[in-house]
VEXGUKE-529870 format. One record per residue (C-alpha): x negated, y, z; residue in three letters; residue number from 0. Coordinates in nm, 3 decimals, padded with zeros to 5 digits, always signed. Layout:
<rs>
((X; Y; Z); "Ala"; NUM)
...
</rs>
This chain:
<rs>
((-02.101; -03.927; -09.923); "Unk"; 0)
((-02.233; -04.084; -09.600); "Unk"; 1)
((-02.403; -04.361; -09.799); "Unk"; 2)
((-02.566; -04.107; -10.031); "Unk"; 3)
((-02.696; -03.895; -09.742); "Unk"; 4)
((-02.831; -04.206; -09.569); "Unk"; 5)
((-03.015; -04.323; -09.881); "Unk"; 6)
((-03.132; -03.979; -09.995); "Unk"; 7)
((-03.323; -03.951; -09.667); "Unk"; 8)
((-03.472; -04.296; -09.743); "Unk"; 9)
((-03.320; -04.438; -09.423); "Unk"; 10)
((-03.255; -04.776; -09.584); "Unk"; 11)
((-03.623; -04.837; -09.503); "Unk"; 12)
((-03.548; -04.839; -09.128); "Unk"; 13)
((-03.396; -05.089; -08.890); "Unk"; 14)
((-03.161; -04.931; -08.638); "Unk"; 15)
((-03.085; -05.087; -08.300); "Unk"; 16)
((-02.844; -05.018; -08.018); "Unk"; 17)
((-02.947; -04.726; -07.798); "Unk"; 18)
((-03.180; -04.575; -08.059); "Unk"; 19)
((-03.182; -04.197; -08.019); "Unk"; 20)
((-03.107; -04.010; -08.342); "Unk"; 21)
((-03.126; -03.630; -08.373); "Unk"; 22)
((-02.926; -03.498; -08.668); "Unk"; 23)
((-03.022; -03.135; -08.727); "Unk"; 24)
((-02.784; -02.983; -08.978); "Unk"; 25)
((-02.518; -03.244; -08.905); "Unk"; 26)
((-02.259; -03.059; -09.116); "Unk"; 27)
((-01.938; -03.268; -09.101); "Unk"; 28)
((-02.104; -03.576; -08.950); "Unk"; 29)
((-02.151; -03.789; -09.261); "Unk"; 30)
((-02.479; -03.939; -09.139); "Unk"; 31)
((-02.327; -04.035; -08.804); "Unk"; 32)
((-02.052; -04.234; -08.978); "Unk"; 33)
((-02.310; -04.452; -09.154); "Unk"; 34)
((-02.522; -04.490; -08.841); "Unk"; 35)
((-02.226; -04.597; -08.626); "Unk"; 36)
((-02.128; -04.849; -08.894); "Unk"; 37)
((-02.471; -05.005; -08.842); "Unk"; 38)
((-02.488; -04.980; -08.460); "Unk"; 39)
((-02.200; -04.869; -08.240); "Unk"; 40)
((-02.429; -04.785; -07.946); "Unk"; 41)
((-02.668; -04.544; -08.115); "Unk"; 42)
((-02.731; -04.229; -07.911); "Unk"; 43)
((-02.640; -03.965; -08.170); "Unk"; 44)
((-02.725; -03.597; -08.118); "Unk"; 45)
((-02.544; -03.386; -08.378); "Unk"; 46)
((-02.659; -03.024; -08.411); "Unk"; 47)
((-02.458; -02.782; -08.624); "Unk"; 48)
((-02.458; -02.403; -08.568); "Unk"; 49)
((-02.196; -02.313; -08.830); "Unk"; 50)
((-01.856; -02.273; -08.652); "Unk"; 51)
((-01.645; -02.412; -08.936); "Unk"; 52)
((-01.871; -02.709; -08.999); "Unk"; 53)
((-01.899; -02.781; -08.627); "Unk"; 54)
((-01.521; -02.793; -08.597); "Unk"; 55)
((-01.510; -03.066; -08.863); "Unk"; 56)
((-01.805; -03.246; -08.703); "Unk"; 57)
((-01.623; -03.257; -08.367); "Unk"; 58)
((-01.318; -03.411; -08.535); "Unk"; 59)
((-01.518; -03.672; -08.723); "Unk"; 60)
((-01.750; -03.783; -08.443); "Unk"; 61)
((-01.585; -03.907; -08.125); "Unk"; 62)
((-01.814; -04.190; -08.023); "Unk"; 63)
((-01.884; -04.200; -07.647); "Unk"; 64)
((-02.258; -04.210; -07.724); "Unk"; 65)
((-02.254; -03.888; -07.923); "Unk"; 66)
((-02.377; -03.546; -07.811); "Unk"; 67)
((-02.250; -03.263; -08.032); "Unk"; 68)
((-02.404; -02.917; -07.995); "Unk"; 69)
((-02.308; -02.594; -08.169); "Unk"; 70)
((-02.657; -02.449; -08.160); "Unk"; 71)
((-02.955; -02.413; -08.394); "Unk"; 72)
((-03.307; -02.547; -08.359); "Unk"; 73)
((-03.623; -02.340; -08.398); "Unk"; 74)
((-03.963; -02.256; -08.248); "Unk"; 75)
((-03.825; -02.039; -07.966); "Unk"; 76)
((-03.541; -02.040; -07.715); "Unk"; 77)
((-03.351; -01.732; -07.826); "Unk"; 78)
((-03.039; -01.588; -07.988); "Unk"; 79)
((-03.085; -01.516; -08.359); "Unk"; 80)
((-02.887; -01.402; -08.662); "Unk"; 81)
((-02.730; -01.690; -08.855); "Unk"; 82)
((-02.621; -01.635; -09.214); "Unk"; 83)
((-02.300; -01.828; -09.281); "Unk"; 84)
((-02.240; -01.974; -09.626); "Unk"; 85)
((-02.003; -02.264; -09.555); "Unk"; 86)
((-01.868; -02.285; -09.909); "Unk"; 87)
((-02.196; -02.429; -10.039); "Unk"; 88)
((-02.324; -02.564; -09.708); "Unk"; 89)
((-02.619; -02.324; -09.730); "Unk"; 90)
((-02.592; -02.151; -09.391); "Unk"; 91)
((-02.934; -02.066; -09.250); "Unk"; 92)
((-03.141; -01.869; -09.001); "Unk"; 93)
((-03.339; -01.744; -09.302); "Unk"; 94)
((-03.144; -01.479; -09.493); "Unk"; 95)
((-03.030; -01.633; -09.824); "Unk"; 96)
((-02.945; -01.459; -10.150); "Unk"; 97)
((-02.573; -01.471; -10.070); "Unk"; 98)
((-02.363; -01.538; -09.762); "Unk"; 99)
((-02.016; -01.466; -09.630); "Unk"; 100)
((-02.083; -01.371; -09.268); "Unk"; 101)
((-02.353; -01.308; -09.008); "Unk"; 102)
((-02.318; -01.435; -08.652); "Unk"; 103)
((-02.550; -01.475; -08.355); "Unk"; 104)
((-02.633; -01.831; -08.253); "Unk"; 105)
((-02.825; -01.983; -07.965); "Unk"; 106)
((-03.154; -02.132; -08.081); "Unk"; 107)
((-03.354; -02.387; -07.882); "Unk"; 108)
((-03.667; -02.589; -07.943); "Unk"; 109)
((-03.643; -02.963; -07.981); "Unk"; 110)
((-03.874; -02.991; -07.682); "Unk"; 111)
((-03.620; -02.805; -07.465); "Unk"; 112)
((-03.321; -02.990; -07.606); "Unk"; 113)
((-03.459; -03.339; -07.550); "Unk"; 114)
((-03.576; -03.244; -07.202); "Unk"; 115)
((-03.229; -03.115; -07.113); "Unk"; 116)
((-03.068; -03.436; -07.245); "Unk"; 117)
((-03.333; -03.645; -07.068); "Unk"; 118)
((-03.434; -03.838; -07.381); "Unk"; 119)
((-03.800; -03.937; -07.384); "Unk"; 120)
((-03.830; -04.151; -07.700); "Unk"; 121)
((-03.661; -04.071; -08.029); "Unk"; 122)
((-03.617; -04.314; -08.317); "Unk"; 123)
((-03.537; -04.054; -08.584); "Unk"; 124)
((-03.512; -03.679; -08.627); "Unk"; 125)
((-03.340; -03.574; -08.950); "Unk"; 126)
((-03.387; -03.206; -09.036); "Unk"; 127)
((-03.175; -03.024; -09.293); "Unk"; 128)
((-03.195; -02.655; -09.205); "Unk"; 129)
((-03.174; -02.472; -09.538); "Unk"; 130)
((-03.533; -02.353; -09.529); "Unk"; 131)
((-03.590; -02.332; -09.152); "Unk"; 132)
((-03.757; -02.674; -09.132); "Unk"; 133)
((-04.111; -02.544; -09.055); "Unk"; 134)
((-03.993; -02.352; -08.748); "Unk"; 135)
((-03.803; -02.655; -08.619); "Unk"; 136)
((-04.113; -02.872; -08.651); "Unk"; 137)
((-04.319; -02.610; -08.467); "Unk"; 138)
((-04.068; -02.622; -08.182); "Unk"; 139)
((-04.108; -02.999; -08.165); "Unk"; 140)
((-04.488; -03.022; -08.178); "Unk"; 141)
((-04.536; -03.105; -07.811); "Unk"; 142)
((-04.296; -03.403; -07.824); "Unk"; 143)
((-04.384; -03.544; -08.168); "Unk"; 144)
((-04.585; -03.825; -08.008); "Unk"; 145)
((-04.252; -03.961; -07.876); "Unk"; 146)
((-04.081; -03.954; -08.217); "Unk"; 147)
((-04.105; -04.259; -08.444); "Unk"; 148)
((-03.957; -04.122; -08.770); "Unk"; 149)
((-03.881; -03.780; -08.915); "Unk"; 150)
((-03.672; -03.722; -09.228); "Unk"; 151)
((-03.694; -03.379; -09.392); "Unk"; 152)
((-03.495; -03.194; -09.655); "Unk"; 153)
((-03.767; -02.976; -09.805); "Unk"; 154)
((-03.587; -02.848; -10.114); "Unk"; 155)
((-03.586; -02.502; -10.270); "Unk"; 156)
((-03.359; -02.339; -10.011); "Unk"; 157)
((-03.568; -02.097; -09.805); "Unk"; 158)
((-03.458; -01.737; -09.821); "Unk"; 159)
((-03.379; -01.505; -10.110); "Unk"; 160)
((-03.664; -01.648; -10.318); "Unk"; 161)
((-03.540; -02.006; -10.270); "Unk"; 162)
((-03.879; -02.145; -10.167); "Unk"; 163)
((-03.936; -02.513; -10.094); "Unk"; 164)
((-04.051; -02.630; -09.750); "Unk"; 165)
((-04.155; -02.986; -09.833); "Unk"; 166)
((-04.522; -02.890; -09.875); "Unk"; 167)
((-04.555; -02.709; -09.543); "Unk"; 168)
((-04.352; -02.974; -09.358); "Unk"; 169)
((-04.563; -03.253; -09.507); "Unk"; 170)
((-04.891; -03.082; -09.419); "Unk"; 171)
((-04.771; -03.018; -09.065); "Unk"; 172)
((-04.666; -03.379; -09.012); "Unk"; 173)
((-04.985; -03.521; -09.167); "Unk"; 174)
((-05.186; -03.310; -08.922); "Unk"; 175)
((-04.977; -03.451; -08.636); "Unk"; 176)
((-05.040; -03.821; -08.699); "Unk"; 177)
((-04.748; -03.890; -08.934); "Unk"; 178)
((-04.759; -04.052; -09.276); "Unk"; 179)
((-04.511; -04.023; -09.561); "Unk"; 180)
((-04.321; -04.349; -09.618); "Unk"; 181)
((-04.089; -04.255; -09.901); "Unk"; 182)
((-03.952; -03.960; -10.094); "Unk"; 183)
((-03.626; -03.890; -10.279); "Unk"; 184)
((-03.753; -03.660; -10.553); "Unk"; 185)
((-03.423; -03.520; -10.687); "Unk"; 186)
((-03.354; -03.343; -10.356); "Unk"; 187)
((-03.711; -03.318; -10.215); "Unk"; 188)
((-03.622; -03.531; -09.915); "Unk"; 189)
((-03.892; -03.738; -09.748); "Unk"; 190)
((-03.927; -03.988; -09.466); "Unk"; 191)
((-04.231; -03.984; -09.235); "Unk"; 192)
((-04.350; -04.235; -08.974); "Unk"; 193)
((-04.556; -04.172; -08.664); "Unk"; 194)
((-04.868; -04.387; -08.707); "Unk"; 195)
((-04.892; -04.439; -08.331); "Unk"; 196)
((-04.584; -04.666; -08.349); "Unk"; 197)
((-04.737; -04.916; -08.596); "Unk"; 198)
</rs>
């Protein structure tokens, strides 16, 4: 599973080095971190997972001293918002889906605030899998995008009751902010973008 997630976000195109900062939004049970730590033991991994059950598994799976695990959500404001829990399918979201098992309140922060609090200036990769909330997360990161080298997005048909895709809006946003698309995994609408300022 960790290999599939790694490759479905087209991350085989990248070279990872010790001390690279990786933000994993929608970390779920930590599958991506397992692959990353196999490649480099000293990666600075930030795992973000708002779902209580999934976060519990994440905390058990990731115990590297360079990891920062946070049971919060990312968005375009610093706030407390309703979070619709659907752990059975891994479809929990801040956007109300067609079906869910529970509703809880979660703390939401912008990526700008989070990285400032953690004192990370440069970021190698931000991976965003937020079940349809990807546009809001990108909005909350706009002021720090110039310090981010790569962004990987899950833009599939997962937003809200109408199951809309977010790949188009995420792509347009990133193209307008000096990123270019490097690769795309069509079956799951996942794409990798590179900041052109880093070339």
